[in-house]
N, C-alpha and C positions, 0 to 999 in steps of 0.2 A: 505495498500500498506506499502509496504517496503522502510525505508526510504533508499536515495543514501546517497551516500559518495565521494567527491572531493577532491584527494589529488595532490599535485604537483608534478611534475615533475623535474626531474635535471637532469645536465648531468652526473653525477657521483657521487661515492659516499664522495671525498672532497667537492663537492657543496653541499651535503647534510649536511654534517658538518658544514660546515661553515655557513648554514642557521639557526642549530640549536645552535650554539655557538651563533648568531647575536637574535636570539629570546630568550635568554636566558641570554644575554648581561655575556657572560663570555670573562674575561681577554684570551687571544689566548696563552699566554705564561704560564699559569696557569690554564688548562683545570681541570676542576672536572670528571677525566674521570667514574665515575660508574655513573652520571647522563649522561652525552652524551650517554656513551655505551646501557641503558638503553633508551631512546629515542630513539637512532638510530636501535635497534631492535625491538621496537613499531612501525616504520615505516615499516618495513621490512615485520611487521605481517599484517599492514595494505594492503600493496600491496597486498599477498597471500590471503586474507581473498576476493578482488574483482578479483582473479586470474588473476594478471598481471606477464607477465616474469620479474623474476629479473637477472641484467645481473650479470654475474659470480663475475664482479668487487666491487661489492655492497655485495656477499658473501666473498668474500677475506675480505674487510674492517672489515667486522662485527668481522670474529676471529683475526685480527688484534687489534683489540677495543679490544674485551675478554682477549687476553693476555698480554694487557698492565694492565688492570682492576687486572689480577690474579697478574701482578709484584707488581702491588702495595699494593697490601694486603700482599705479603710474608712477613717474617721480614728477614732485613737486617744482616750480622754477622755484629759484634760491631770490631771498627778499621779498617774497610773497606769504603771507599769511597763510598758514594752511588750515581748511575747515574740515573737521573730521565729517566723512559721510555715512557715518551709523550714528550721527545726532538725532535726527528726524524718526529713524526706526526705535531708536533708544528710547525716545519720548513716547512715541506711538505705546513701545511695550509698556511701559511704566505707567500710563492712563488704560493700557488693558489690564493688567494686574491689579489696578487700583478699584476695578470695576468688576472684578472678579471679586475680589475681597467682600465688598459692598452686598454684591450679588448671593455671597453664603450667608454673610449676615442677616438677610433678608429673609434666605430658604430655610436657615432655623429658627426666625420671627415664624414663619408662616406654621411651620410645624408646631410651634408652642403654642401660638395664638390663634392657628388656621381655624379652629374648631367651636370661635367660640361667636358669640352675635352682639353684638353691639346697639343697645338702645336708642332710639333716637332721642334728641333731646325736645322737650314739652315747652313749647311758651306756653304761659299760664298770663292770659291777656288781662289788664287792670278792669277790674268789676266796679264799674262807678254808677250802675242800675240804681242803686239805691239813694242818689244824689240826683239823678235825672230830673224827679219833680221838683225838687230845690234849687232855692238860689243861694247857690254857694258864696256869692260873693257876699251875702247876709252873713253869712257863718264865718269868712272869716273876718270882715269888716267886727263883727262882736268880738272873736276872739281875739283880734291883735288889743282890742281895748281893755279887753282883761288880760292880759298882760303886761301891758303897757303900767296900769290900775296896782297888778301886782308886784313890778318892780319898784313903783314908790313907797309899798308897805313895807316892800323889803328891807330899803333904804333907811326908812321911819324906825323899823324894830330891827335893826342892825346892831346896836347900842345895846338896846335889852339884851337879845340870844345873847350875846360875846358873853354877857356876864354870868350864863350860867349854861351848864352840859347841857346840848342839844343830841337827841337822840334819833338818827335818820330812821323813819320807816318808809317801805317802798308804799306807796298807794297801789288797792287794788281794781284795777277795772270791773271787775266783777261785782265788787262789793257798790262802787259806784254807777253802774246798772241797776241793782235792786234799789240803791237809793235815790236815784230820779225816779224811778218809776214809782215808790212810796210818797216821794214830795208829791206828783203830781196829781195821783189818784189821790190824796187826803187834802190837796187846798187847790186842785184844780190847775186849769191854765197857768203856765210860770213864767215870765219873762226871764229870755237867755240869762240876763247877769245873775238873776237872783239865785240861779240854780249853783253860784260859785261862791256864796257868802259865806260858805263852813271852810273856803280854804285858806290855807297861810302860806300857801307857797308854791312855786311854780310846778312842782311836778303833781302836787295835787287836781292843779288846773289843767293840766293835761289828762290825767286819769277821766276827770269829770268829761272835758273834752269828747277823748276817745267813747265814753260810756255814750257820748249821743249822738255820735258815730253808728256806733255799733246797732244802739236803736233804731235809728232811722235806714240802718241796712236790713232790717228786718221786717221794716215797717211798721214798729211798733209806736210809735210815735211822729207826728208832723212838724214843721215850721211855719210860721206864717208871719207876715208882716201888715197888720191891719190895718194900721195908719201909715202917714206919709215920713214919722219919724224913723230914725232909727232903730228903734227899740224893734225886736222880734220874740217871736212867744212860741213855748213849746206846748204841744196837747199830746193826747193819748191817741191814737187813730183810732176811730172808731169803728173803719173797715177792716181792722187787727184780725186774722183769723190766724188761731194757732195752729201750727203742723202736729199732723196726725202720728196721736203716740206721743209727744211732747209732753210735760207737765209744764205748767206756769206757775214761777215761783211765786208773783203776786196776785 
C-alpha cells in the first residue's frame, strides 16, 4: 500500500507563514526569507501532489516571497539607505498574529457565555397620569412658599435649637399619608398650607408633600383653586373607588 500523508489546512497564506515561523522559532521582525520561502513552496508542492486545489492567494504570496528573496540577494548601491524588503511582510504578520490572539480570546468567551441569554432593558415611562387633571404649577408655587417660610423659621429657631440636643427622626411618608386623610375627614376641606402647620423642619415638609402626591396618584384626594387667590385646597375625592381586595386604613 502506498503511504498516505496528512497535511495541515490553513486559513490563508499568512496563517501558513505564521505556522512556519512558530515551527522554526523565527523572530518575526528578522525573518530568514530564504528558509521561509523554501518551506512555503514545499508546502504548496505537497498540496499539488495530493491533487488539492490551491487558492490564488497562496500563489500570490509565493510570488511575493520570491520577490523579497530576490531583493535580499541583489546588491544595494553604495551611499543609499537600504530599505528592508521584509518590513511590509513582517508588519502584516504581526497584525495577523494579533488578530488571531483576539479571535482566540473571543472564542473562549463564546464557550463560556454563548449559552446565556441577555434580558433587554425595560424602559419604565414616567407616570404622570395622577397629576394630569391637576394644575401642577399650583402645587409647585404653594410648595415653594412653604419651603421659603420653613427656611425663615429655621433661621429664627437656630439659636434655640443649638442650646439643646436635637434628636433627628426621619419622617415617615406613610404616617403623613394617614395624617393628611384623618385631618381632612375630621375637619373637611383644608387649605394646602394648613396641612403643613405641624411641620418643624424641611424634612417634615417634604414628607407631607410626598404624602399629598401619593394620595393624588391613587385619586384619593383632589386639588382645587376656588378663587383667584393663590390659595389652593385639598379635599377627599368623592369618586374614589377602593381597589378590590384592599382594606382602607381610614
